[in-house]
C-alpha positions as CSV (number, residue, x, y, z in Angstrom):
1,M,-38.5,2.9,22.0
2,N,-38.4,6.1,24.0
3,T,-35.2,8.2,24.5
4,G,-36.7,10.5,27.1
5,I,-35.9,13.6,25.0
6,T,-39.0,15.6,24.3
7,S,-37.4,18.9,23.4
8,L,-34.1,20.1,21.9
9,A,-34.1,23.2,24.2
10,K,-31.8,21.4,26.8
11,L,-29.5,19.8,24.3
12,P,-26.3,21.6,25.5
13,E,-27.0,20.4,29.0
14,M,-27.0,16.7,28.0
15,A,-24.0,14.6,28.7
16,E,-21.9,12.7,26.2
17,V,-23.7,9.8,24.5
18,Y,-20.6,7.7,23.9
19,P,-17.6,6.6,26.0
20,F,-14.2,8.4,25.8
21,A,-15.7,11.6,24.6
22,G,-13.0,14.2,24.3
23,Y,-10.2,11.7,23.5
24,E,-10.7,11.9,19.7
25,P,-7.4,13.9,19.1
26,L,-5.4,11.4,21.1
27,F,-6.9,8.4,19.3
28,S,-6.3,10.2,16.0
29,I,-2.6,10.6,16.8
30,I,-2.3,7.0,17.9
31,A,-3.9,5.9,14.7
32,L,-1.6,8.1,12.6
33,V,1.5,6.8,14.4
34,F,0.4,3.2,13.9
35,F,-0.3,3.9,10.2
36,V,3.1,5.4,9.6
37,A,4.9,2.7,11.5
38,F,2.9,0.0,9.5
39,I,3.8,1.6,6.2
40,F,7.5,1.9,7.1
41,K,7.5,-1.8,8.3
42,Q,5.8,-2.9,5.0
43,I,8.4,-1.0,2.9
44,A,11.3,-2.5,4.9
45,M,9.8,-6.0,4.5
46,D,9.2,-5.6,0.8
47,K,12.7,-4.3,0.3
48,A,14.2,-7.2,2.1
49,F,12.0,-9.7,0.2
50,H,13.1,-8.2,-3.2
51,E,16.8,-8.1,-2.2
52,E,16.5,-11.8,-1.2
53,M,14.7,-12.7,-4.4
54,I,17.4,-11.0,-6.5
55,D,20.2,-12.6,-4.6
56,H,18.9,-16.1,-5.1
57,T,18.3,-16.0,-8.8
58,P,20.8,-17.7,-11.2
59,E,20.9,-14.7,-13.5
60,A,20.3,-11.1,-13.0
61,I,16.7,-9.9,-13.2
62,A,16.2,-6.8,-15.2
63,T,14.4,-4.1,-13.2
64,P,11.5,-2.3,-14.8
65,A,13.6,0.8,-15.2
66,E,16.1,-1.0,-17.5
């Protein structure tokens, strides 16, 4: 397999070797927003599940803090 590169002297003149070069900060922000939204959604779903679980029990369930 030959890449066509014989010397590193012209390395700064080479083009990007992958698509969407330069968009890394944008993609990082999008990933961070998705992660934060996912965590908040999970917390809300867990809270709702635990509230429903406590409401449907015949007797009160002691919390770990009690």
